[in-house]
N, C-alpha and C positions, 0 to 999 in steps of 0.2 A: 124361238129356237127350242128344240126338243131337249129334254134332260135325259133322254135314253142314250146310254153309252154303247150298248151292244144289243143287236137284234139277233136272236137265236132262231134259226129256221129248222123245224123238226118235221120232215115228211113222215106220214104215218100210213102204213098199209098192213093190216092184219098182224099186229104185233102186241096183242093184248097180254101175252106172257111176259113181255119185257118193258112195256110202255110206262108203267107206274115208276119202276126203278129209274128209268131214263129221266122222266119229268122231275122226280124227287131230287135227282142230282142237280137239276137246274134251280129248284127251290133253294137248295143249300149253297148256292154260289155266294162267295164272299163279296163279289163286286156288286155294288148297288147300281141301279139304273139299267137293268136288263129287261128286255121284253122277249116273250117267247111266242113265236108264230107256229102254231100246230096245224099242219096241212094234211087233212084227212083225204087221202087219195082213193076214195071209194071203198073203204074197209068194209068187210062183211062180217067181221067178228065184233067183239065188244070194245074195240079200240076207241070208237067215238064216245062211248059212255065214259070211259076213263079220261079222255081229253077234256070233255065237257065238264066233268067233275073238277078238274084242275082250273078251268076257266072260271067256274063259279067261285072257287075258293081263293084264287089269286088274281088280283086285278091286272097284273102284268102278263097274264097268259091269255092268248087269243086263239080261238078255234075257227078254222075255215074248212068247209067241205067242198070237194070238187069230184067230178067223175074221174074214174081211174084213167090215168094217162102215163103212169110210170114214174120212177124216182126223179129223173131229170125234170120232167114236166112239173112235178109237185114243187121242186126247188125253184124253178123259174116262176111259177104261179105266185110265190110269196114275195118276190122282189118289189113289186109296187107297194106293198104294205109295210115295208121296212121303214122304221122311224129312227133307228139308231145311227149314231155317228159311225159305228162299225157293224159288220155282220159276220155271222159264222153259221155253218151248217152242222147239224148233229143228227146222226141216224138214230132212229127211234128204238133200236136195240142196243145202243151204247150208253155209257155213263161217263160223266166228266168229273174229275177231282174237284172238290169245292173251291179251290183256289185258282183253278186253271184260267178262267176268263179274266180274273183280276190281274193275274201275272201278264197275260197276253196284252190286255188293254194298257196296263201301265207301261209295258215295253213299247207299245205303239206310240203312246204319247211321248215317252222319253226320246225315242229315236226319230219320230216323224215318218216312219216307214208306212207305206200303203198296204203292206201285208206282213203278218207275223205268222210263223209256222211253229207249231208245238210238237213235241215228241209224242209217240204213241206207245202205249203198253197194252199187251194182251193179258187176259186173265180168265180163270175158270173158278170153280168153287174151292179149289185148294191152292192155287199158286198164281203168281204174276210173273210175266216175262217180257223181254223186249220184242217188239214187232220185227220180224226178219226184214220185211220190206223197208222199214224206217231206220234200221241199224246203219245202213249205208249212208244215210243222210245226216244222222245226229251223232257223229263221233265227237262233236264239240259244239259249243254255243257261240253264235255270231250275232252281233247287233246289226251289222250291215253286210250283205253279200249279194251276189247274183249268180245266175246260171253259168256265166263264163268263168267266175272265180271258183265256183263249187259245182262242177258238172254233175255230181252225184245227186243233186236236187231233182234231177229228172226221174229218179226212182220213187219219189214221193208223189204218188198219183191220187191220193185221197183228198177229198174236199173238206172233211170234217175236222181237220186239225189246222185250219187256216183262218185267221182273222183278217178280214178285208176292210179297208176304209170304204165306207159305202159310196162316197162320191167317186172314188177310183174304180170300184166295181161297176158302177153304172156308166162311167165315162168309157171304159174299155168295152162295155157291152158283153160281159161274160154271159154265156148261156150254156146250159147243159143240153145234151141230146134229148129229144123228146121220147124217143124209144131207142132201146139198145137191142140190136138184132143179134141173135146168137147163131143163126144159120148163115152159112156162106152160100150165096147164090152163084150158080155157074152158068 
């Protein structure tokens, strides 16, 4: 049995400006037993160099290269490599508070839920504020709920604030779109 509690999937594509701060936020997590799967989706900048440096320095960081296929494709690519009891996605231009994964994991263990959703804050160099998208969802904390009890959950369309039990994720066969089309064909 694996001693990995949470596998963090970080898709990477030309984010050298943000990547180090993102990965450092994972190094600083208070939860022990995290693995980080860094999926380089064909970056052409120095992102690979930064990710490989973390892999060399931290034994729980693993670097994978694949040809560019888009964000969803990179997330899907990582799933067979997940060893954690739970998995979560983190965009490579985001950071996570140091206690976030520990709180989410402990709540998952306490409740037995297959999915835990965390609140989201936005920030810049001068301030922090609530995410408008997530305000509708996080008016209160719930240990157990579902979409019929709390229909506003439909507003939370992000993947990176959800901790999934890996067995549940694989059983349901969640999958991201391989390519997202921005044109409407007539």
